Each structure stands twice: as C-alpha cells, then as structure tokens.
Backbone bond lengths (Angstrom), bond angles and torsions (degrees), N, CA, C in turn:
res aa  C-N    CA-C-N  psi(-1)  N-CA   C-N-CA  omega(-1)  CA-C   N-CA-C  phi
1 M - - - 1.408 - - 1.548 112.36 -
2 T 1.284 117.09 -20.65 1.409 123.83 179.53 1.517 109.58 -62.06
3 G 1.402 114.92 -42.85 1.428 122.82 178.37 1.501 110.95 -61.24
4 S 1.364 117.85 -42.80 1.438 118.98 -176.65 1.536 110.23 -70.37
5 Q 1.353 115.25 -32.31 1.466 115.60 178.43 1.548 110.58 -68.53
6 G 1.295 117.59 -38.04 1.461 119.57 173.84 1.481 113.40 -62.34
7 S 1.310 114.54 -36.03 1.461 120.63 178.19 1.481 110.19 -68.53
8 A 1.348 116.30 -41.15 1.469 120.41 -179.88 1.573 109.82 -66.57
9 R 1.303 115.16 -39.19 1.469 116.69 179.31 1.531 109.45 -62.69
10 S 1.371 117.11 -46.83 1.434 116.01 -175.93 1.520 110.66 -70.22
11 T 1.284 123.18 -27.84 1.409 122.76 175.09 1.534 109.28 -70.14
12 S 1.347 116.32 -40.76 1.385 121.79 178.28 1.541 110.93 -61.58
13 R 1.350 114.89 -43.76 1.437 120.63 178.44 1.559 110.20 -62.76
14 R 1.362 115.48 -42.80 1.477 117.52 177.80 1.523 113.68 -63.30
15 A 1.333 115.25 -33.06 1.455 121.84 -178.91 1.569 106.65 -69.96
16 V 1.250 115.16 -44.30 1.536 118.91 178.41 1.545 112.28 -61.80
17 V 1.284 113.62 -44.51 1.494 119.79 -178.83 1.540 108.41 -67.56
18 T 1.363 116.86 -42.05 1.487 119.43 179.76 1.578 110.86 -65.13
19 A 1.368 114.79 -40.23 1.435 118.00 -179.71 1.575 110.39 -68.39
20 A 1.310 116.63 -38.96 1.456 119.18 177.94 1.534 107.73 -63.71
21 G 1.264 120.42 -45.31 1.470 123.88 177.77 1.524 111.43 -55.52
22 A 1.266 111.73 -48.46 1.531 118.92 -177.30 1.534 110.82 -63.90
23 A 1.377 115.45 -37.85 1.480 118.84 175.77 1.517 111.87 -65.87
24 G 1.356 114.96 -39.98 1.494 118.99 177.55 1.468 109.36 -63.30
25 L 1.358 118.42 -46.40 1.475 120.50 -179.62 1.507 111.49 -59.68
26 T 1.358 114.95 -43.20 1.507 119.10 179.60 1.513 109.31 -60.07
27 A 1.303 117.97 -44.12 1.443 119.96 -179.90 1.496 113.18 -62.46
28 A 1.373 115.82 -42.61 1.473 120.94 177.42 1.540 111.58 -62.81
29 L 1.286 117.04 -41.89 1.486 121.34 178.43 1.499 109.39 -65.72
30 A 1.307 117.11 -40.18 1.491 119.21 178.58 1.492 111.71 -62.82
31 A 1.373 117.00 -38.16 1.431 121.50 -179.73 1.565 108.97 -65.89
32 C 1.310 115.74 -41.67 1.481 120.62 176.82 1.501 110.27 -64.16
33 G 1.326 116.46 -38.70 1.477 118.83 177.44 1.495 114.35 -63.97
34 D 1.341 115.40 -32.50 1.509 117.88 177.90 1.480 110.82 -63.32
35 S 1.355 119.06 -37.02 1.475 121.73 179.42 1.479 108.20 -61.92
36 G 1.314 119.60 -48.30 1.430 123.11 -179.02 1.540 112.61 -65.38
37 D 1.318 115.79 -37.79 1.478 118.71 178.59 1.504 112.83 -65.44
38 S 1.336 119.32 -34.41 1.421 121.69 -179.70 1.530 112.23 -67.59
39 G 1.360 117.88 -26.39 1.471 120.20 176.05 1.502 112.18 -78.33
40 A 1.363 119.63 -27.92 1.422 122.58 -172.70 1.524 111.99 -70.80
41 P 1.382 121.15 -42.60 1.440 118.82 -179.57 1.542 111.02 -62.42
42 A 1.354 116.26 -32.86 1.443 115.63 -177.99 1.550 113.27 -67.52
43 Q 1.350 116.67 -22.89 1.423 120.83 176.54 1.487 112.69 -78.99
44 Q 1.329 118.09 -34.75 1.461 120.99 -176.17 1.555 111.78 -60.40
45 P 1.408 118.59 -56.13 1.426 119.39 -178.09 1.504 110.95 -64.41
46 D 1.316 120.55 -30.11 1.432 121.55 -175.28 1.526 112.80 -75.78
47 G 1.390 116.50 -50.13 1.410 117.92 -179.84 1.500 113.71 -77.47
48 G 1.332 118.53 -50.42 1.448 123.08 179.21 1.485 113.91 69.27
49 T 1.301 118.33 -42.80 1.455 122.29 -171.88 1.572 111.70 -94.60
50 G 1.354 116.07 -8.68 1.430 120.44 -175.80 1.510 112.89 80.73
51 A 1.316 117.70 6.15 1.468 121.86 174.75 1.497 110.84 -131.27
52 P 1.377 117.64 67.82 1.465 119.60 -173.58 1.517 114.08 -58.57
53 E 1.367 116.18 -38.79 1.488 116.95 -178.45 1.441 114.76 -60.60
54 A 1.344 116.63 -42.24 1.417 119.59 -178.40 1.519 112.60 -73.19
55 G 1.387 116.74 -31.28 1.393 118.62 -178.17 1.523 113.92 -75.76
56 G 1.303 117.78 -15.99 1.507 120.42 -174.37 1.546 110.47 -62.03
57 D 1.324 117.60 -51.58 1.457 120.62 -178.46 1.504 110.46 -66.00
58 T 1.350 118.19 -37.59 1.454 120.08 -176.47 1.542 109.31 -68.03
59 G 1.304 119.54 -39.68 1.452 120.95 178.64 1.526 110.26 -65.22
60 A 1.304 115.54 -43.00 1.430 117.84 -176.61 1.563 111.31 -72.47
61 G 1.308 114.18 -36.65 1.456 120.19 175.26 1.484 112.85 -62.63
62 S 1.321 116.15 -36.03 1.503 120.50 -179.89 1.557 107.29 -62.46
63 G 1.332 116.30 -45.61 1.484 117.82 179.90 1.512 112.46 -67.70
64 E 1.298 117.55 -32.27 1.421 122.08 -178.19 1.540 113.40 -78.88
65 A 1.285 117.13 -38.82 1.485 119.98 -178.67 1.555 106.93 -97.05
66 G 1.273 117.00 125.03 1.536 120.93 -177.31 1.536 109.86 -57.50
67 G 1.321 121.45 -35.84 1.396 123.70 -175.93 1.533 112.70 -61.49
68 G 1.328 120.29 -38.87 1.432 122.36 -175.62 1.510 111.12 -78.35
69 T 1.291 120.73 -21.17 1.436 121.42 -175.63 1.492 111.56 -66.32
70 G 1.294 121.00 -36.97 1.463 121.56 -179.67 1.508 111.86 -60.03
71 G 1.333 119.55 -43.87 1.464 125.50 178.57 1.521 109.84 -57.56
72 E 1.276 116.39 -45.04 1.485 120.55 -177.26 1.517 110.79 -72.16
73 A 1.292 117.21 -32.58 1.431 120.92 -178.60 1.490 113.58 -67.37
74 A 1.363 115.73 -24.61 1.519 119.14 -179.82 1.516 109.15 -62.50
75 G 1.309 121.76 -25.41 1.416 124.57 179.93 1.561 112.26 -80.85
76 G 1.329 120.10 -5.96 1.378 123.11 -174.33 1.495 112.48 81.16
77 G 1.312 119.72 -154.40 1.425 123.33 178.66 1.523 108.89 145.25
78 T 1.372 113.18 173.72 1.444 123.03 -178.80 1.539 108.32 -110.40
79 E 1.311 118.07 133.10 1.445 120.18 176.34 1.500 108.25 -72.71
80 L 1.308 116.66 124.42 1.455 120.37 176.95 1.532 110.64 -91.69
81 A 1.322 116.37 -44.61 1.472 120.06 -175.16 1.509 108.08 -164.38
82 K 1.364 115.95 172.30 1.409 121.40 167.42 1.517 108.87 -86.28
83 T 1.289 118.21 151.31 1.484 122.35 -178.68 1.535 110.46 -55.51
84 A 1.368 113.53 -34.84 1.486 116.68 -179.29 1.562 113.16 -69.18
85 D 1.316 117.81 -15.93 1.467 122.34 178.53 1.520 112.63 -80.03
86 I 1.303 117.36 -13.36 1.488 122.79 -176.84 1.512 106.53 -101.14
87 P 1.304 121.57 106.22 1.468 121.18 -174.85 1.539 112.90 -68.24
88 E 1.316 113.44 141.35 1.471 117.85 174.04 1.499 111.46 -63.13
89 G 1.321 117.93 132.41 1.464 121.74 -175.30 1.494 113.05 80.35
90 G 1.304 119.97 0.28 1.458 123.94 -178.75 1.481 111.56 -136.80
91 G 1.271 117.39 -146.77 1.427 122.52 -178.25 1.514 113.84 179.78
92 K 1.319 113.48 -173.32 1.467 118.10 -175.03 1.510 108.01 -144.59
93 V 1.342 117.92 136.14 1.452 121.99 178.01 1.530 107.53 -96.63
94 F 1.330 114.90 136.68 1.443 123.11 177.09 1.574 105.76 -114.96
95 P 1.332 116.77 90.08 1.464 121.03 -174.17 1.581 114.07 -58.97
96 D 1.313 115.23 -39.88 1.451 119.82 -177.30 1.563 110.35 -63.59
97 Q 1.299 117.23 -37.25 1.454 121.55 -177.43 1.539 112.12 -92.97
98 K 1.384 113.67 -4.40 1.488 120.83 -177.08 1.488 114.61 52.70
99 V 1.370 111.60 46.95 1.477 118.34 -179.23 1.483 110.07 -141.28
100 V 1.333 118.05 147.82 1.474 123.05 175.88 1.550 105.83 -119.78
101 V 1.280 116.35 132.79 1.514 121.21 178.82 1.510 106.78 -114.24
102 T 1.364 114.25 133.95 1.417 121.10 -178.29 1.522 111.73 -121.38
103 Q 1.311 118.11 158.87 1.463 120.57 171.95 1.578 106.65 -132.13
104 P 1.301 116.08 80.68 1.485 118.56 -177.65 1.468 115.74 -56.06
105 T 1.332 118.35 -38.90 1.476 125.46 174.07 1.489 108.01 -137.16
106 A 1.317 115.15 158.79 1.456 120.17 -174.17 1.496 113.67 -50.42
107 G 1.363 118.24 124.24 1.440 123.24 178.05 1.499 116.29 77.76
108 D 1.316 118.74 1.43 1.476 123.43 -179.57 1.528 108.02 -109.84
109 F 1.382 116.05 100.41 1.464 123.15 -174.10 1.524 110.12 -102.14
110 K 1.283 117.24 134.10 1.463 125.44 178.92 1.507 107.92 -126.39
111 A 1.376 114.80 155.12 1.483 117.91 175.32 1.508 109.44 -140.63
112 F 1.273 115.19 151.17 1.457 123.18 -175.81 1.500 110.75 -146.48
113 S 1.278 118.04 158.17 1.505 122.29 171.77 1.541 105.93 -57.91
114 A 1.319 115.98 141.72 1.413 121.84 177.05 1.486 111.95 -92.89
115 T 1.355 118.47 11.91 1.446 124.49 -177.01 1.496 107.54 -103.76
116 C 1.354 116.52 118.37 1.459 123.15 -177.92 1.562 107.73 -60.05
117 T 1.294 114.79 139.38 1.499 119.68 179.36 1.538 111.75 -80.29
118 H 1.317 116.78 -3.48 1.517 117.70 178.92 1.541 110.82 -79.31
119 Q 1.328 117.12 -59.41 1.470 120.03 -178.91 1.465 113.11 -140.64
120 G 1.267 119.72 15.82 1.459 122.28 171.30 1.544 115.79 87.33
121 C 1.324 117.22 13.40 1.485 119.74 178.47 1.541 106.66 -73.21
122 A 1.284 114.40 160.31 1.478 121.20 177.24 1.526 107.52 -85.26
123 V 1.309 116.32 132.36 1.474 118.15 176.39 1.561 107.71 -68.11
124 K 1.317 114.88 155.60 1.466 117.82 -171.54 1.492 115.07 -105.39
125 D 1.331 119.87 -41.50 1.439 118.16 -176.75 1.514 109.50 -159.83
126 V 1.359 117.03 178.34 1.454 124.48 175.51 1.489 108.23 -126.92
127 T 1.370 116.15 119.52 1.434 120.66 179.07 1.473 108.58 -143.22
128 D 1.370 115.10 140.34 1.451 123.27 -179.77 1.506 114.71 50.38
129 G 1.347 114.52 41.31 1.495 121.26 176.49 1.537 112.96 77.61
130 L 1.361 117.76 11.07 1.478 119.30 -178.40 1.530 109.47 -125.53
131 I 1.361 112.34 140.97 1.471 120.99 174.09 1.471 104.58 -92.60
132 N 1.343 119.48 125.20 1.479 124.38 -170.93 1.518 111.49 -110.38
133 C 1.343 115.65 131.25 1.464 123.09 168.54 1.497 110.16 -98.52
134 P 1.339 117.83 127.16 1.448 119.17 -176.62 1.524 116.83 -80.75
135 C 1.301 116.53 -15.04 1.522 123.65 -173.71 1.546 111.35 -68.15
136 H 1.320 115.96 -53.10 1.482 118.01 -172.49 1.568 109.40 -137.02
137 G 1.247 118.07 11.43 1.443 121.35 172.52 1.494 117.03 85.39
138 A 1.330 118.47 13.45 1.491 119.37 175.01 1.535 110.21 -62.07
139 K 1.351 113.00 144.80 1.470 119.83 177.70 1.521 107.57 -134.45
140 Y 1.317 116.35 138.58 1.447 123.83 -176.00 1.543 107.48 -124.17
141 S 1.364 114.98 151.83 1.443 119.45 174.48 1.493 110.75 -70.22
142 A 1.361 117.06 135.91 1.474 120.77 176.51 1.580 108.76 -76.69
143 L 1.321 118.56 -13.33 1.422 123.85 -179.84 1.591 111.88 -80.67
144 D 1.309 114.21 -44.34 1.544 116.03 -173.37 1.496 113.19 -138.14
145 G 1.361 118.08 2.71 1.490 119.33 177.60 1.509 114.91 79.58
146 S 1.386 116.17 2.49 1.482 120.21 -177.29 1.571 109.66 -69.82
147 V 1.297 113.70 154.09 1.464 119.93 178.73 1.531 109.54 -73.31
148 K 1.337 115.82 128.70 1.464 121.78 179.22 1.509 110.16 -114.30
149 A 1.325 120.45 -21.43 1.436 122.29 176.79 1.505 112.18 -165.57
150 G 1.269 117.56 158.21 1.477 121.57 173.58 1.487 112.97 93.86
151 P 1.327 114.49 -174.47 1.466 121.16 -171.79 1.531 114.26 -82.64
152 A 1.286 120.64 -1.87 1.444 123.51 -177.36 1.520 109.79 -56.37
153 P 1.379 117.46 128.80 1.471 121.17 -177.52 1.515 117.42 -83.43
154 K 1.386 115.77 -15.34 1.474 118.72 -178.86 1.507 109.95 -156.66
155 P 1.284 118.22 165.10 1.495 122.94 -178.49 1.600 110.62 -62.71
156 L 1.330 111.27 162.63 1.460 118.32 170.85 1.525 107.23 -70.57
157 P 1.294 117.95 132.68 1.481 121.11 177.16 1.511 109.43 -65.88
158 P 1.327 121.48 140.68 1.447 124.06 179.72 1.564 108.75 -68.52
159 A 1.305 118.23 152.17 1.412 124.21 172.72 1.572 107.38 -115.82
160 K 1.265 116.01 155.96 1.487 119.15 -174.10 1.502 107.76 -93.67
161 I 1.304 116.59 122.79 1.459 122.57 174.35 1.499 109.14 -136.25
162 T 1.340 114.30 160.81 1.463 121.17 173.06 1.482 108.87 -134.71
163 V 1.308 117.88 158.32 1.439 119.68 171.27 1.493 109.47 -111.87
164 Q 1.247 116.13 123.21 1.499 121.48 -176.65 1.528 105.63 -118.91
165 G 1.324 117.56 101.83 1.447 121.07 -174.87 1.539 109.37 64.84
166 D 1.344 114.35 -116.41 1.484 118.43 178.22 1.484 114.64 -105.51
167 A 1.393 116.01 16.62 1.455 121.12 -178.04 1.516 110.75 -112.74
168 V 1.361 115.24 139.55 1.409 121.40 174.15 1.541 107.48 -97.74
169 M 1.333 116.31 116.55 1.528 117.79 -175.62 1.542 109.73 -108.44
170 L 1.295 114.04 142.39 1.463 123.44 176.03 1.514 107.37 -87.96
171 G 1.337 117.92 130.37 1.445 120.46 174.65 1.488 117.40 98.50
C-alpha cells in the first residue's frame, strides 16, 4: 500500500500543478481579452451602422459639403469644438468622447475613434498629419485613419461628425 500512497501523492501533486497552470493560463487569457474588449466599445459608438469603413467618407463629406450638414443636424449632437480650434494639417483628441478630429486640409474635417486598434490605448495627439498612439508607437493618417506605422492591425474606425456653422458636432 505504501507504493499506492506514493502514487496517489504524485497524482495529487500533478493535479494541483496542472490546475494551477490552467488557472494561470485562464488569468493570462482574460487579461488579453480585456485589451481586445477595450477596443470594441470604441468601434460601436463610432460606426453605429456596422459599416465603419463606408461611413467614414460619408461623415466627413457631410461636414465638408454644406448640403449634407442639415440632414445630420436633425439628429442633434454634442459640440466638440469650434472649427478654429482644430488646426489645419493637424487635429485634436477629445479623450472624454473617445474621438479625434482632424483637419487635413482647410475646411475638411474628419473624425476617428481615439482608441488605438493595437491594444486599446488612447491616442495622444496629431502632428505632421499623423495621429499618434503613445503606448507602442502606432501612427495613423489624419486624412483617412489608415495605419502608417507601428503595430496597429487595422485603421482607426471613423466617427460621425458634422460641421454646423463654426461648430464641430459629434453625432
């Protein structure tokens, strides 16, 4: 029986080690899942229609063309900034709204999610036509949100904005 007791102990030890390893793996996977989850909510408010790529040009075009602005204004919205507050060739990050607004050329306003598609960090600023993420160095185009550098796997999803007079409105 002594041999079976030794065998039972080693099985028990193996079971404990295996369970501890599985628990550690579960915790690691859950942590990785959190990074992915933080990127998903930023896409939902921005796209809304489930087709963020198609909506990007439409939203920007609405702000650019005076005729489209009226239709968008009917839904209301929140004023983010005055058009004069968004520098030409640059942009401004609005962390509370999780959106970045750019003005690639005079009078052409674009908006994107301010959540990096790499691991969900908030982008920091817009310089030299690039939207910059401070976490791992991802850089996106201020013109269309496309990835220009870094580990980001996909472009920033567009956000819906309109320009009403001298105000940039979210939504």
